[in-house]
C-alpha positions in Angstrom: 0.0 0.0 0.0 1.4 3.4 -0.9 2.2 5.7 2.0 1.2 8.9 0.1 -0.7 9.6 -3.0 -0.3 12.4 -5.5 -3.5 13.4 -7.2 -3.8 15.2 -10.6 -6.6 16.5 -12.8 -6.6 16.4 -16.6 -8.6 18.3 -19.2 -7.3 17.5 -22.7 -9.9 18.1 -25.5 -13.3 19.2 -26.6 -13.3 22.2 -24.2 -13.2 26.0 -24.5 -10.2 28.1 -23.4 -12.4 29.5 -20.7 -13.0 25.9 -19.4 -9.3 25.2 -19.4 -8.6 28.4 -17.4 -11.3 27.6 -14.9 -10.0 24.0 -14.4 -6.4 25.2 -14.0 -7.6 27.8 -11.4 -9.4 25.2 -9.3 -6.4 22.8 -9.6 -4.1 25.5 -8.3 -6.3 26.8 -5.5 -7.3 23.3 -4.3 -3.7 22.2 -4.3 -3.9 19.3 -6.6 -0.4 17.8 -7.0 -0.4 18.1 -10.8 -2.5 19.4 -13.7 -2.4 17.9 -17.2 -3.3 18.3 -20.9 -2.4 16.0 -23.7 -0.5 16.1 -27.0 -2.6 15.3 -30.0 -3.4 17.1 -33.2 -6.9 15.7 -33.7 -9.4 14.7 -31.0 -9.4 11.0 -29.9 -11.9 8.5 -28.6 -15.6 8.0 -29.2 -16.2 11.7 -29.9 -14.5 11.4 -33.2 -11.5 13.2 -34.7 -13.1 16.5 -35.6 -13.9 17.9 -32.1 -11.9 20.9 -30.8 -8.4 20.3 -29.5 -5.7 22.9 -28.9 -1.9 22.4 -29.1 -0.8 20.8 -25.9 2.5 22.6 -25.4 0.9 26.0 -25.9 -1.8 25.1 -23.4 1.0 24.1 -21.0 2.8 27.4 -21.5 -0.5 29.2 -20.6 -1.0 26.9 -17.7 2.4 27.8 -16.4 1.6 31.4 -16.1 -2.0 30.9 -15.0 -1.0 28.8 -11.9 1.5 29.2 -9.1 1.5 26.0 -7.1 0.4 22.9 -9.1 2.9 21.0 -11.2 2.0 20.8 -14.9 2.5 18.4 -17.8 1.3 16.5 -20.8 0.2 12.9 -20.7 1.9 12.4 -23.0 3.8 14.2 -25.8 4.3 12.1 -28.9 7.9 11.6 -30.0 7.0 11.6 -33.7 5.5 15.1 -33.7 8.7 17.1 -33.2 12.5 16.9 -33.6 13.9 16.2 -30.2 16.0 19.3 -30.1 12.9 21.4 -30.7 11.0 19.4 -28.0 13.9 19.9 -25.5 13.8 23.6 -26.2 10.0 23.8 -25.8 10.1 21.8 -22.5 12.9 24.0 -21.1 10.9 27.1 -21.9 7.8 25.8 -20.1 10.0 24.8 -17.1 11.2 28.4 -16.9 7.8 29.9 -17.4 6.5 27.7 -14.5 9.4 28.3 -12.2 10.4 24.7 -12.3 7.1 22.9 -12.1 7.2 20.9 -15.4 6.6 17.2 -15.4 7.9 15.9 -18.8 5.5 13.3 -20.1 6.5 11.4 -23.2 5.5 8.4 -25.2 6.1 6.8 -28.6 2.8 8.1 -30.2 0.2 5.8 -31.6 -2.7 7.6 -33.4 -2.4 6.4 -37.0 -5.1 8.8 -38.3 -3.0 11.9 -37.2 0.1 10.6 -39.0 -1.9 9.8 -42.1 -3.9 13.1 -42.4 -0.9 15.3 -41.7 1.8 13.3 -43.5 3.8 12.8 -40.3 6.3 9.9 -40.7 7.9 7.6 -38.2 5.1 5.7 -36.6 6.5 2.4 -37.9 9.8 3.3 -36.1 8.3 5.0 -33.0 10.2 2.8 -30.5 13.5 3.6 -32.1 12.7 7.2 -32.4 11.6 7.3 -28.7 14.9 5.7 -27.6 17.1 8.0 -29.6 15.0 11.1 -28.9 15.3 10.7 -25.2 19.0 10.2 -25.4 19.3 13.4 -27.4 17.1 15.4 -25.1 18.8 14.3 -21.9 22.2 15.3 -23.5 20.9 18.7 -24.6 19.6 19.4 -21.1 22.8 18.4 -19.4 25.7 18.9 -21.7 27.2 22.1 -23.1 27.4 20.6 -26.6 25.8 17.5 -28.0 27.1 15.2 -30.7 24.9 12.3 -31.6 24.9 10.0 -34.6 22.0 7.6 -34.6 19.8 5.8 -37.0 17.1 8.5 -36.8 18.7 11.7 -35.4 22.0 13.4 -35.9 23.3 16.3 -33.7 26.6 18.1 -34.5 28.1 20.2 -31.8 24.6 21.2 -30.8 24.0 23.8 -28.1 20.9 24.2 -26.0 20.8 27.1 -23.6 19.4 27.8 -21.1 19.2 24.6 -19.3 16.0 23.6 -17.4 15.3 25.1 -14.0 15.0 21.6 -12.6 18.4 19.8 -12.5 19.4 17.7 -14.2 16.1 18.0 -16.0 12.3 17.8 -15.3 11.0 14.5 -14.0 10.4 12.2 -17.0 7.0 10.4 -17.2 6.8 7.6 -19.8 3.5 6.3 -21.0 3.8 2.7 -21.9 2.3 -0.8 -21.7 4.0 -3.1 -24.2 7.2 -5.0 -23.6 9.5 -2.9 -25.8 8.4 0.4 -24.3 8.5 -1.0 -20.8 12.2 -1.8 -21.3 12.8 1.8 -22.3 10.7 3.0 -19.4 13.0 1.0 -17.1 16.0 2.8 -18.6 14.6 6.4 -18.8 11.6 7.0 -16.6 11.2 8.7 -13.2 7.5 7.9 -13.4 5.7 5.2 -15.3 2.2 5.9 -16.6 0.2 2.7 -17.3 -1.0 3.2 -20.9 -3.7 1.4 -23.0 -4.7 -2.0 -21.7 -2.1 -1.8 -18.9 -4.1 1.0 -17.2 -7.7 -0.3 -17.6 -7.9 -2.1 -14.3 -5.8 -2.9 -11.2 -5.0 -6.5 -12.4 -3.7 -5.4 -15.8 -1.7 -2.5 -14.2 -0.1 -4.8 -11.7 0.9 -7.3 -14.4 2.5 -4.6 -16.4 4.2 -3.2 -13.3 5.8 -6.6 -12.6 7.1 -6.6 -16.2 8.6 -3.2 -15.5 10.2 -4.6 -12.4 11.8 -7.3 -14.4 13.0 -4.9 -17.0 14.6 -2.8 -14.3 16.3 -5.9 -12.9 17.7 -6.8 -16.3 19.6 -3.5 -16.4 20.5 -3.3 -12.7 18.1 -0.5 -11.8 16.2 -0.4 -8.6 12.5 -0.5 -9.6 11.6 1.5 -6.6 13.2 4.5 -8.3 10.3 4.6 -10.7 6.9 5.9 -9.4 3.8 4.2 -10.8 0.8 6.3 -12.1 -2.5 5.7 -13.7 -5.2 7.8 -15.4 -8.9 7.3 -14.3 -12.0 8.8 -15.8 -13.8 11.1 -13.5 -17.3 9.6 -14.2 -20.5 10.8 -12.7 -20.3 8.9 -9.4 -17.8 10.3 -6.8 -18.1 7.2 -4.6 -17.2 4.9 -7.5 -14.3 7.1 -8.5 -13.0 7.1 -4.9 -13.3 3.3 -4.8 -11.2 3.0 -8.0 -8.6 5.3 -6.7 -8.3 3.3 -3.5 -7.8 0.2 -5.5 -4.8 1.5 -7.4 -3.4 3.3 -4.3 -3.5 0.0 -2.3 -1.8 -1.7 -5.2 1.2 0.6 -4.8 0.4 3.3 -7.4 1.8 6.6 -6.1 0.1 9.0 -8.6 -3.5 9.1 -9.9 -4.7 11.5 -12.6 -8.4 12.1 -12.9 -9.4 12.6 -16.5 -12.2 14.9 -17.7 -11.7 14.1 -21.4 -9.6 11.9 -23.7 -9.0 8.2 -24.2 -12.0 5.9 -24.5 -14.1 7.9 -22.0 -17.0 10.1 -22.9 -16.0 13.8 -22.7 -17.4 15.4 -19.5 -20.3 17.7 -20.3 -19.3 20.2 -17.6 -15.6 19.8 -16.8 -15.4 22.8 -14.6 -18.2 21.6 -12.3 -16.8 18.1 -12.2 -13.4 19.5 -11.3 -15.0 21.4 -8.4 -16.7 18.3 -7.3 -13.5 16.3 -7.3 -11.7 19.1 -5.4 -14.5 19.3 -2.8 -15.4 15.6 -2.3 -12.6 13.4 -3.6 -9.4 15.3 -2.9 -10.0 15.8 0.9 -10.9 12.1 1.3 -7.7 11.1 -0.4 -5.6 13.5 1.6 -7.0 12.0 4.8 -6.4 8.4 3.6 -2.9 9.1 2.1 -1.3 12.1 3.8 1.2 13.9 1.7 4.8 12.9 2.4 
């Protein structure tokens, strides 16, 4: 059973800018641990691909200056969308705008429709792109100059200043569920986010978590260095949500992100009201059950 629990809130698509601002304000004032958006170019899930969705990193920059306390991030940014040098620069900028509150969520990307409609390449090589991209970004964040000659990326005497506020770099969250990505999670992540089938229920999440433990053991890393996180739909029943959160917390997950939109869930019809309900009814109960460290 986890000794403490970090609780986040996530609004990611099919919402107005006014709704985003209101959710961020509640998250900051209620002292959620983290607040999230997502990185997609077209809306996902049962609402279809043509619903409104804003650029994740620009939302995050706005979130950085609209809040003062809550940590902020994207679950997750897709490696195929941007050159890693550009992504490292964007992340550093947001880390500075927020005063060092960025949580850097990253994954290999998966939405084939986005890649097809926009002509984005690389989805067939996303695991390799992910591996090399993270190596490049970590070097740019920590080294004065970066030289890198990989299969997918080449850097020549590359400079990246300023460095992030957080040293050596913002905490890295990796969204993954399959064996290949779990091996890379073991190598690179500070926090694992159970993605896809791995995050649908406690049993599946625990099975994937054990695979992550084995991947850590294979490279000599202590699996306890990697926090475990999951995203859960807010739903219409606070009691049912609280029960689900307790299930994951008691299974050893240290971070729970309550989603208002995205994934396979139905988009919340009133995300601001739901956020207020979570802040008033769910968050205090979780703080009592799992006091902050």
